[in-house]
C-alpha positions in Angstrom: 0.6 -15.7 -28.7 0.6 -12.5 -26.7 4.0 -13.6 -24.8 5.3 -13.8 -28.3 3.6 -10.8 -29.9 4.3 -8.2 -27.0 7.9 -9.0 -26.7 10.5 -7.4 -27.7 13.0 -10.5 -28.2 13.0 -12.3 -32.3 9.8 -14.1 -32.3 12.1 -17.3 -33.1 13.8 -17.2 -30.0 10.7 -17.0 -28.1 8.8 -20.2 -29.7 12.1 -21.9 -29.0 11.5 -20.7 -25.2 7.9 -21.4 -25.3 8.2 -25.2 -26.9 11.1 -25.8 -23.8 8.4 -24.9 -21.7 6.1 -27.5 -22.8 8.7 -30.2 -21.9 6.8 -30.4 -18.6 5.1 -33.4 -16.6 1.8 -32.7 -16.5 0.6 -36.2 -14.9 1.4 -34.6 -11.2 0.3 -31.2 -12.1 -1.9 -30.4 -14.8 -0.9 -26.5 -14.5 2.6 -27.4 -14.9 3.2 -26.0 -18.3 1.0 -22.5 -17.9 2.7 -22.5 -14.2 6.4 -22.6 -16.1 5.2 -20.0 -18.8 4.0 -17.8 -16.1 7.2 -18.3 -14.1 9.2 -17.4 -17.3 7.5 -14.1 -18.2 7.9 -12.7 -14.7 11.3 -13.8 -14.2 11.9 -11.3 -16.8 11.2 -8.4 -15.2 14.1 -6.7 -14.0 12.8 -7.1 -10.5 10.6 -10.1 -10.6 9.6 -10.2 -6.7 8.8 -6.7 -6.6 6.7 -7.2 -9.8 4.8 -10.1 -8.0 4.5 -7.9 -4.4 2.7 -5.0 -6.8 0.5 -7.8 -8.9 -0.5 -9.6 -5.5 -1.4 -6.1 -4.0 -3.4 -4.6 -7.2 -5.1 -8.1 -8.3 -5.3 -10.8 -4.9 -5.5 -8.0 -1.9 -6.7 -4.9 -3.1 -5.5 -1.9 -0.9 -6.6 1.2 -2.3 -10.2 1.8 -1.6 -11.9 1.7 -5.1 -13.5 5.2 -6.2 -17.4 4.8 -6.1 -17.0 6.9 -9.7 -15.4 3.9 -11.7 -15.0 0.1 -11.4 -11.0 0.2 -10.7 -8.2 2.6 -9.7 -6.3 3.6 -12.4 -3.0 2.6 -12.9 -1.8 6.5 -12.0 -3.8 6.4 -8.6 -2.1 3.4 -7.9 1.6 4.2 -9.1 2.3 6.9 -5.9 1.7 4.1 -3.5 4.3 1.9 -4.9 6.8 3.5 -6.7 9.9 4.2 -4.4 11.4 6.4 -7.1 10.0 8.3 -10.4 9.2 5.9 -13.2 9.6 2.9 -11.3 6.6 1.1 -12.4 7.5 1.2 -15.8 10.6 -0.4 -15.0 9.4 -2.9 -12.9 6.3 -4.1 -15.2 9.0 -4.4 -18.1 8.6 -7.8 -19.9 5.2 -8.3 -18.4 2.5 -6.9 -21.5 1.6 -10.2 -21.9 0.1 -10.9 -18.8 -0.9 -7.2 -17.2 -2.4 -4.6 -19.8 0.1 -1.2 -18.5 -1.8 1.8 -19.6 1.1 4.6 -21.5 2.4 7.5 -19.3 -0.1 9.7 -20.7 -3.4 7.5 -19.7 -4.2 8.7 -15.9 -7.7 7.3 -16.5 -7.1 3.7 -17.2 -6.1 0.8 -14.6 -4.0 -2.2 -14.9 -6.1 -5.2 -16.0 -5.0 -8.6 -16.4 -5.7 -10.4 -19.8 -5.3 -13.9 -17.8 -7.5 -14.3 -15.0 -5.9 -17.7 -13.7 -2.6 -15.4 -13.1 -4.0 -14.6 -10.0 -4.6 -18.4 -9.0 -0.9 -19.0 -9.4 0.1 -16.2 -7.4 -1.9 -17.5 -4.5 -1.0 -21.0 -4.3 2.7 -21.6 -3.0 2.9 -25.0 -4.8 2.5 -23.4 -8.1 5.0 -20.2 -8.0 7.4 -21.4 -5.6 10.0 -18.8 -5.0 7.6 -16.1 -6.4 5.0 -16.9 -4.0 4.7 -13.7 -1.4 3.5 -14.8 1.8 1.8 -11.3 2.9 1.8 -8.6 0.0 0.7 -5.8 3.0 4.2 -6.0 4.3 5.3 -3.7 1.1 2.1 -2.0 2.0 3.4 -0.9 5.3 6.5 -0.3 4.3 5.3 2.6 1.4 3.1 3.9 4.0 5.5 4.6 6.2 8.3 6.1 3.5 5.5 8.3 2.1 4.5 9.7 5.9 8.6 10.3 6.4 9.0 11.5 3.0 5.8 13.5 3.4 4.6 12.9 -0.4 5.0 10.2 -2.6 8.2 9.6 -5.0 5.8 9.8 -8.5 6.0 13.8 -9.7 2.7 15.0 -9.3 0.4 18.0 -10.1 -0.6 20.1 -6.9 -4.4 18.5 -7.9 -3.3 15.2 -8.0 -0.8 15.3 -4.9 -4.2 16.5 -2.8 -6.3 13.7 -4.1 -3.7 11.3 -3.4 -2.9 12.6 0.1 -6.6 12.5 0.6 -6.6 8.8 -0.8 -3.7 7.7 1.5 -4.7 9.0 4.7 -7.7 7.3 4.4 -5.8 3.7 4.9 -6.0 2.2 8.2 -3.4 2.4 10.4 -2.6 -1.1 10.8 -1.0 -2.6 14.0 1.6 -3.7 11.9 2.4 -0.5 10.3 2.5 0.8 13.9 5.1 -1.7 14.9 7.2 -0.7 11.9 7.3 3.0 12.8 8.1 2.5 16.5 11.4 1.2 15.3 12.4 4.5 14.0 9.8 7.2 15.7 11.5 10.2 15.6 12.1 10.2 11.9 8.2 10.4 11.3 6.7 14.4 10.9 3.8 13.1 13.5 2.4 17.4 13.1 2.4 17.0 9.6 0.3 13.7 9.3 -2.0 15.1 11.8 -2.2 18.4 9.8 -2.8 16.3 6.8 -5.6 14.5 8.2 -7.4 17.5 9.5 -6.9 19.3 5.8 -8.6 16.1 4.7 -11.8 16.4 6.3 -11.8 19.7 4.2 -11.0 18.2 0.8 -13.9 18.3 -1.8 -13.7 14.8 -2.3 -13.8 14.0 1.0 -17.5 12.0 1.9 -16.6 10.7 5.4 -14.9 13.6 7.3 -15.1 11.2 10.2 -12.9 8.6 8.9 -10.0 10.8 9.1 -10.8 11.8 12.8 -11.0 8.2 13.6 -7.4 7.7 12.0 -6.3 10.3 14.4 -7.7 8.3 17.5 -6.6 4.8 15.8 -3.0 6.0 16.0 -3.1 7.9 19.4 -5.0 4.3 21.1 -2.9 2.1 19.2 0.4 3.7 20.2 -0.2 3.3 23.6 -1.9 -0.3 23.6 1.7 -1.9 24.0 2.8 0.3 27.3 2.6 -1.2 30.9 0.4 0.7 33.3 2.8 0.4 36.0 5.8 1.6 33.9 6.3 4.9 32.0 5.1 4.7 28.2 7.6 4.0 26.2 9.9 6.4 23.9 7.5 6.0 20.9 4.3 6.3 23.0 5.6 9.2 24.4 7.2 11.0 21.2 4.1 10.6 19.1 1.6 11.4 21.5 2.8 14.3 22.5 3.6 15.5 19.0 0.1 14.7 18.3 -1.8 16.8 21.2 0.2 19.9 20.3 -0.7 19.8 16.8 -4.3 18.7 17.3 -4.8 21.6 20.1 -3.1 24.3 17.5 -6.1 23.0 15.1 -8.7 23.6 17.5 -9.5 19.8 18.2 -11.0 18.6 21.3 -8.1 16.9 22.9 -8.3 14.7 26.5 -7.8 16.6 29.7 -5.6 15.3 32.4 -8.1 13.3 34.2 -9.0 11.3 30.6 -5.2 10.9 30.0 -4.9 9.2 33.7 -7.6 6.8 33.2 -5.9 6.0 29.6 -3.0 5.2 31.5 -4.6 2.3 33.2 -7.2 1.2 30.8 -6.4 1.0 27.4 -9.8 2.6 25.8 -10.6 1.8 22.2 -9.8 4.3 20.1 -13.5 6.0 19.7 -12.7 6.8 23.8 -9.6 8.6 23.1 -11.2 11.7 23.9 -10.5 13.7 20.4 -12.9 15.0 18.4 -12.7 18.0 15.3 -14.0 21.0 16.1 
């Protein structure tokens, strides 16, 4: 009923669509009519695959740490991570009102929520959602992380306070090796000094409960980027560029950085990130 009530199409046309979907054989798959309905609704989005990617990141494999003050992150706080252009969320989720509660633009506190919890079961099962199945939702997350880094901020228009809160949360995200491999392909387009400086500033953010988290992110990148170099060869261009930029900026900020002896040891033995020789002032 919600599919009919929430859509802008004439009710009689929607009813005809629903009746057509009921003609599926349930002997082999008892979920066939439901799966057909979910598939039909999701395909009504202007960008069905992107919509499923977003739904998977929000509800299947949440990628943003939940704030302690509320049960779920607000839609407003999630949109900057996902949008590659202003207003993209409204476009991507158009037509999905019967599946997902989508807060209006002026609502900055309510989260996205599902009207039907069985949707996540559908999205988790390749045999049920077919061509809409997303193998690894985090692939999009890595791409968005690097795009935000490249642009030094999200595409979503935010107030100064909102942008500060967003960057603080964004910089807490774990720097995954898969993300690192993507970064290395075009390493020179990323402002490493900005990233390091932003991590340093986030340790002073009023909502920062664990300043060492940001120092850990710095050490993780410093160690990871070198982990794929061979000790008997010169470091790869990505390693030389990124680590040089990191050390220059960290020194400006007054952080403790590794000396020549430590770097030499690091060259011959891939140290874990907490042995990187980097610490906050």
